[in-house]
C-alpha positions in Angstrom: 140.6 97.8 136.3 143.2 96.9 133.6 145.1 94.8 136.1 142.0 92.7 136.8 141.4 92.2 133.0 145.0 91.2 132.5 145.2 88.8 135.4 141.9 86.9 134.9 141.7 83.4 133.6 139.9 83.0 130.4 138.3 79.8 128.9 136.9 80.5 125.4 136.3 78.8 122.1 134.0 77.2 119.7 132.0 73.9 119.8 129.9 72.9 116.8 128.5 69.7 115.3 130.5 68.3 112.4 127.3 67.2 110.6 123.9 68.8 110.2 122.5 68.9 113.7 119.6 70.7 115.3 120.8 72.4 118.5 117.4 73.2 119.9 117.2 70.0 121.9 120.9 69.4 122.4 121.7 66.7 125.0 125.3 67.6 125.7 126.8 69.8 128.4 130.1 71.7 128.7 131.0 72.0 132.4 133.7 74.4 133.8 134.1 74.2 137.6 136.9 74.6 140.1 138.3 71.7 142.2 135.8 72.1 145.0 132.9 71.1 142.7 134.8 69.0 140.3 135.9 66.2 142.6 132.4 65.0 143.3 131.4 65.5 139.7 134.4 63.5 138.5 134.1 60.8 141.2 130.5 59.9 140.3 131.2 59.4 136.6 131.6 55.6 136.9 128.3 55.1 138.7 126.0 52.5 137.0 123.4 52.5 135.7 124.3 55.7 133.8 120.9 57.1 134.4 121.9 57.5 138.1 125.3 59.0 137.3 124.2 62.3 135.9 122.0 63.4 139.0 124.9 62.5 141.3 127.5 64.2 139.2 125.5 67.5 139.2 124.2 67.3 142.7 126.7 69.7 144.2 127.0 71.9 141.1 123.3 72.5 141.1 123.5 74.3 144.4 125.4 77.2 142.8 125.2 76.9 139.0 123.0 79.3 137.0 120.5 78.1 134.5 118.1 80.3 132.5 115.1 78.0 133.1 115.8 76.0 136.2 118.3 77.9 138.4 117.7 81.6 137.8 119.1 82.5 141.2 122.4 80.6 140.6 125.5 82.6 141.2 128.1 80.8 139.0 128.1 80.5 135.3 129.4 77.0 135.0 127.4 75.4 132.2 127.0 75.6 128.4 124.7 73.5 126.2 126.6 72.2 123.3 127.0 72.0 120.4 126.4 75.6 119.5 124.9 76.8 116.2 127.6 77.5 113.6 128.6 81.1 113.4 126.4 82.0 116.4 126.9 82.4 120.1 126.0 79.6 122.5 122.5 80.0 124.0 123.7 80.9 127.5 125.8 83.8 126.2 123.3 86.7 126.7 126.0 89.4 126.7 127.8 89.4 123.4 130.2 92.1 124.4 131.7 89.8 127.0 132.5 87.0 124.6 135.9 87.0 123.0 135.6 88.1 119.4 135.5 85.2 116.9 134.4 82.6 119.4 131.0 81.2 120.7 131.5 81.2 124.4 133.7 82.7 127.1 134.3 82.0 130.8 136.0 84.7 132.8 137.6 83.4 136.0 138.8 85.7 138.8 140.3 84.5 142.0 141.1 87.4 144.3 142.8 85.4 147.2 144.8 82.7 145.5 144.8 80.7 142.3 142.6 77.6 142.0 142.6 74.7 139.6 139.7 74.8 137.1 138.5 71.8 135.1 136.7 71.5 131.8 134.5 68.5 130.9 132.1 67.5 128.2 129.4 65.1 129.3 126.3 63.5 127.7 124.0 64.8 130.5 121.1 67.3 130.0 118.2 68.8 131.9 114.7 67.6 131.2 112.5 70.3 129.7 109.0 69.0 130.2 106.7 66.9 132.3 108.0 64.9 135.2 111.6 65.3 134.0 111.6 69.0 134.0 114.9 70.3 135.3 116.0 66.8 136.2 119.4 65.6 135.1 119.1 62.8 132.5 121.6 60.7 130.5 121.4 60.3 126.8 123.0 57.1 125.4 121.2 56.9 122.0 122.3 60.0 120.2 125.8 60.0 118.7 127.3 63.4 117.7 130.7 64.1 116.2 131.9 67.5 117.5 134.5 70.0 116.4 136.0 72.2 119.0 138.6 74.8 119.5 139.0 75.7 123.1 141.6 78.0 124.7 142.5 78.1 128.4 144.7 81.0 129.2 145.8 83.3 132.1 145.5 87.0 131.1 143.6 89.0 128.6 143.3 87.3 125.2 143.7 90.6 123.5 147.1 91.2 125.1 148.4 87.6 124.9 151.9 88.7 123.8 152.4 90.9 126.9 153.8 87.9 128.8 154.0 84.9 126.5 155.7 82.7 129.0 152.7 82.8 131.4 149.7 83.4 129.1 149.3 79.8 127.8 150.4 78.1 131.0 148.5 77.0 134.1 149.6 78.7 137.2 151.7 75.8 138.5 153.7 75.9 135.2 154.5 79.6 135.4 158.3 80.3 135.2 159.0 76.7 134.0 160.3 78.1 130.7 162.7 80.3 132.6 163.8 77.4 134.8 164.7 75.3 131.8 166.4 78.2 130.1 168.6 78.8 133.1 169.8 75.2 133.3 170.1 75.0 129.5 172.6 77.9 129.7 174.4 76.2 132.6 174.8 72.9 130.8 175.9 74.8 127.6 178.8 76.0 129.7 179.9 72.7 131.3 179.4 70.4 128.3 182.3 71.9 126.3 184.4 71.9 129.4 183.8 68.3 130.0 184.5 67.4 126.4 187.8 69.2 126.7 188.6 67.2 129.8 187.7 64.0 128.1 190.0 64.9 125.2 192.9 65.3 127.6 192.1 62.2 129.7 190.4 59.4 127.8 189.6 57.3 130.9 186.5 55.1 131.2 185.2 57.0 134.2 185.6 60.2 132.3 183.6 58.7 129.4 180.8 57.7 131.7 180.7 61.2 133.3 180.6 62.8 129.9 177.7 60.5 128.8 175.7 61.5 131.9 176.2 65.2 131.3 175.4 65.0 127.6 172.2 62.9 128.2 171.0 65.4 130.9 171.7 68.2 128.5 169.7 66.6 125.7 166.8 66.0 128.1 166.8 69.7 129.1 166.9 70.8 125.4 163.9 68.6 124.5 161.9 69.9 127.4 162.8 73.5 126.7 161.7 73.1 123.1 158.4 71.7 124.2 157.6 74.4 126.7 158.9 77.2 124.5 156.7 76.0 121.7 153.8 75.6 124.1 154.2 79.3 125.1 153.2 80.4 121.6 150.7 77.7 120.3 149.3 76.2 123.5 150.2 72.7 122.4 153.9 72.2 122.4 155.3 68.8 121.5 154.3 66.0 123.9 156.6 63.6 122.1 159.6 65.9 122.9 158.5 66.3 126.5 158.1 62.5 126.9 161.5 61.8 125.3 163.2 64.6 127.4 161.8 63.2 130.7 162.9 59.7 129.8 166.4 60.8 128.9 166.6 62.7 132.1 165.6 59.7 134.0 168.2 57.4 132.3 170.9 60.0 132.8 170.2 59.9 136.5 170.4 56.1 136.5 173.7 56.1 134.6 175.1 58.6 137.1 174.2 56.2 139.8 176.2 53.5 138.1 179.2 55.8 137.8 179.1 56.6 141.5 178.9 52.9 142.4 181.9 52.1 140.1 184.0 54.8 141.7 183.1 53.7 145.3 184.1 50.2 144.4 187.5 51.6 143.5 187.3 50.6 139.8 190.5 51.8 138.0 191.5 53.7 141.1 192.2 51.1 143.8 191.4 48.1 141.7 192.1 47.8 138.0 189.3 45.3 137.5 186.4 44.0 139.6 185.8 40.4 140.6 183.1 38.5 138.9 181.1 38.5 142.1 181.4 42.2 142.5 180.3 42.8 138.9 177.3 40.6 139.2 176.2 42.3 142.5 176.8 45.8 141.2 175.1 45.4 137.8 172.2 43.5 139.3 171.5 46.3 141.8 171.8 48.9 139.1 169.6 47.1 136.7 166.9 46.7 139.3 167.1 50.4 140.2 166.9 51.4 136.5 164.0 49.0 135.9 162.1 50.5 138.9 162.6 54.0 137.5 161.4 53.0 134.0 158.3 51.4 135.7 157.6 54.6 137.6 158.0 56.6 134.4 155.5 54.4 132.6 153.2 54.5 135.6 153.3 58.2 135.8 152.5 58.5 132.1 149.6 55.9 131.9 148.2 55.4 135.4 148.4 58.7 137.3 145.0 60.3 137.7 145.0 63.6 135.7 143.0 65.4 138.4 145.2 64.1 141.3 147.2 66.8 143.1 149.8 64.1 144.0 153.2 64.0 142.3 155.0 60.8 141.3 156.8 60.5 144.6 153.6 60.2 146.5 152.6 56.9 144.8 153.7 53.4 145.7 156.1 53.1 142.8 157.7 56.4 144.0 157.9 55.1 147.6 159.6 52.0 146.3 162.3 53.9 144.4 163.0 56.2 147.3 163.4 53.1 149.6 165.6 51.5 147.0 167.7 54.6 146.7 168.2 54.7 150.5 169.3 51.0 150.5 171.9 51.9 147.8 173.1 54.7 149.9 173.8 52.3 152.8 175.6 50.0 150.4 177.5 53.1 149.0 178.8 53.9 152.6 179.8 50.2 153.2 181.7 50.0 149.9 183.4 53.3 150.6 184.7 52.1 153.9 185.9 48.8 152.4 187.7 50.6 149.5 189.2 53.2 151.8 190.7 50.5 154.1 192.3 48.8 151.1 194.0 52.1 150.0 197.3 53.4 151.4 198.1 56.1 148.9 197.4 59.5 150.4 196.1 61.3 147.3 193.6 58.5 146.7 192.5 58.4 150.3 191.8 62.2 150.2 189.9 61.6 147.0 187.7 59.0 148.6 187.0 61.3 151.6 185.9 64.2 149.4 184.0 61.9 147.1 182.1 60.2 149.9 181.2 63.4 151.7 180.0 65.1 148.5 178.0 62.3 147.0 176.4 61.1 150.1 174.3 64.3 149.8 173.4 63.3 146.3 171.8 60.0 147.5 169.9 61.8 150.2 168.6 64.8 148.3 165.8 63.1 146.4 164.0 61.8 149.5 164.3 65.2 151.0 162.9 66.9 147.9 160.1 64.4 147.8 159.3 65.2 151.5 159.4 68.9 150.8 157.2 68.4 147.8 154.6 66.6 149.8 154.3 69.6 152.1 154.1 72.2 149.3 150.9 73.3 147.6 150.3 71.7 144.2 150.4 75.2 142.8 154.1 75.4 143.6 155.2 71.8 143.8 156.2 71.1 140.2 158.4 74.2 140.0 160.0 73.5 143.4 160.8 69.9 142.7 162.1 70.7 139.1 164.4 73.5 140.4 165.8 71.5 143.3 166.4 68.4 141.2 168.2 70.1 138.4 170.2 72.2 140.8 171.3 69.1 142.7 172.2 67.2 139.5 174.1 70.2 138.1 176.2 70.7 141.3 176.9 67.0 141.4 178.3 67.0 137.9 180.4 70.1 138.7 181.9 68.5 141.8 182.7 65.3 140.0 184.2 67.2 137.1 186.5 69.0 139.6 187.5 65.7 141.3 188.2 63.9 138.0 189.9 66.9 136.2 193.0 65.6 134.3 195.5 67.8 136.1 194.8 66.0 139.4 193.2 62.7 138.4 196.6 61.2 137.4 197.3 61.0 141.2 194.7 58.4 141.7 193.8 56.8 138.4 195.5 53.6 137.4 196.8 54.8 134.0 199.6 52.4 133.3 197.6 50.7 130.6 196.9 54.0 128.9 200.1 56.0 129.2 202.5 56.1 126.2 205.7 54.1 126.5 208.7 55.9 127.9 211.8 55.7 125.7 214.7 55.1 128.1 216.8 52.6 126.2 219.8 54.9 126.1 220.0 54.9 129.9 219.6 51.2 130.5 222.7 49.5 132.0 223.2 45.7 131.7 225.9 43.4 132.8 227.1 43.2 129.2 227.3 46.9 128.6 228.6 48.0 132.0 232.3 47.0 131.5 232.6 48.8 128.2 231.1 51.9 129.7 233.5 51.8 132.6 236.5 51.4 130.3 235.4 54.2 128.0 234.8 56.6 130.9 238.1 55.7 132.6 240.1 56.4 129.5 238.3 59.7 129.0 239.1 60.6 132.6 242.8 59.9 132.2 243.0 62.1 129.1 241.1 64.9 130.9 243.4 64.6 134.0 246.6 64.8 131.9 245.4 67.8 130.0 244.4 69.7 133.1 247.6 68.9 135.1 250.0 72.0 135.7 253.2 72.1 133.7 255.3 72.4 136.8 254.3 69.0 138.0 255.1 67.1 134.8 258.5 65.8 136.1 257.0 64.6 139.4 254.2 62.9 137.5 256.7 60.9 135.3 259.1 60.2 138.1 256.4 58.8 140.4 254.4 57.0 137.7 255.7 53.5 138.6 254.9 54.0 142.3 251.5 55.8 142.1 250.0 54.2 139.0 248.0 51.4 140.7 246.7 53.9 143.3 245.8 56.6 140.8 244.2 54.1 138.5 242.0 52.8 141.4 241.2 56.4 142.4 240.3 57.4 138.8 238.1 54.3 138.3 236.3 55.0 141.6 235.8 58.7 140.7 234.6 57.9 137.2 232.2 55.3 138.5 230.8 58.0 140.8 230.4 60.5 137.9 228.7 57.8 135.7 226.3 56.8 138.5 225.3 60.4 139.0 224.8 60.8 135.3 222.5 57.8 135.2 220.5 58.9 138.3 220.1 62.4 136.9 218.9 61.0 133.6 216.3 58.8 135.3 215.1 61.8 137.4 214.6 63.8 134.3 212.7 61.0 132.6 210.4 60.6 135.6 209.6 64.3 135.4 208.8 63.9 131.7 206.6 60.9 132.6 204.6 63.0 135.0 204.2 65.8 132.5 202.8 63.2 130.0 200.2 62.2 132.6 
């Protein structure tokens, strides 16, 4: 029995008139129904004249809704006349012990098979109470009432709301969303400092773009996490933070698209700069893609029907973006092939192979996620798409961080404009300095040879000096030239090793 009480849905609250108002003949109705009855109710709200709208809206609801005067055999307690008298229960509440303490009405919802969406609506329709209009649905357009309301919609017993705070305030399709954001928040807290460290070691433009993408994604997750964490305790959250977080997430994804297109064009890897034509084409395509995403974001915020069980990818702006993304994927493959054919440096060619194989999946994953989402129940869809999207983005960032890590990126980045100058002036040999170096080295060699000669050969050395002097001089000069050349070669080899360590 306790499990039933703790797993029910509860809708409870207060609705009173702000000014002095007699509630005996109230002409407003609070309606709480599930999706089976709400779709017809909601669909007929725009019927004109309004006098015909109310009967059509309640046509299906009347087949099952209970009413004390007109529908005593009704099975479902869907309706409440509002406003209710201040500090009193609503007129339909005939069992005070079933009403949450401190409130005027309570709906208890129990779905034994599977969760359902329930909707709450306040309408200016009422039942006639006399004559020809008795029990007929009528519309009131004359009476204006300003209402004050405090309504809570929760999952679980209101008296044990702290038992599971991350589910109590949330609709079923949002259960576990706080945990999902928390997991990826921790994941990004790990990789953000790592990427900042990499940027500090390698201040390359591609590294700067990657860092910007990761930080923007991290900020978006932080804002969304704050919203849902706050919502878990007050039932309101911060819609501004949620809106800003989703927008930043969207822009981070667009910026990451730009980064991938720049890499596949070979910018700063195969080509130091792009041609004017390439720049115009690339930034035009990226601008159009970003504009389409912004349009979808605005559409989703302003035009999406709140009762629709479709997600943003099942709308025509969503289809447009998916088609655009697939077109960019084809272009990505074409540019990858063109850049690969231009390259003849093995490390760079391996980089392009790994890069192309990995990030082709990134282009494809969103259409796949959208397809999966269209086949998943709306009760699970948001959590599924959210988890898969963040997981794909996180893995993509990790892969690119690995490929661009400073210890290996020097093999394929064009860094000659960024490396510090190498000081090799002491090893430079010119036509002007070469003779003096040869003379100095020759004299040093002669002294060294004399000092190292055995004493027993001193007489022979002097006696044969006139005959062997030219030959010995030539031999010494040749030997010394060999020593000097080896010295210069070794010096340059050491300096090249230093240059590589600097990179």
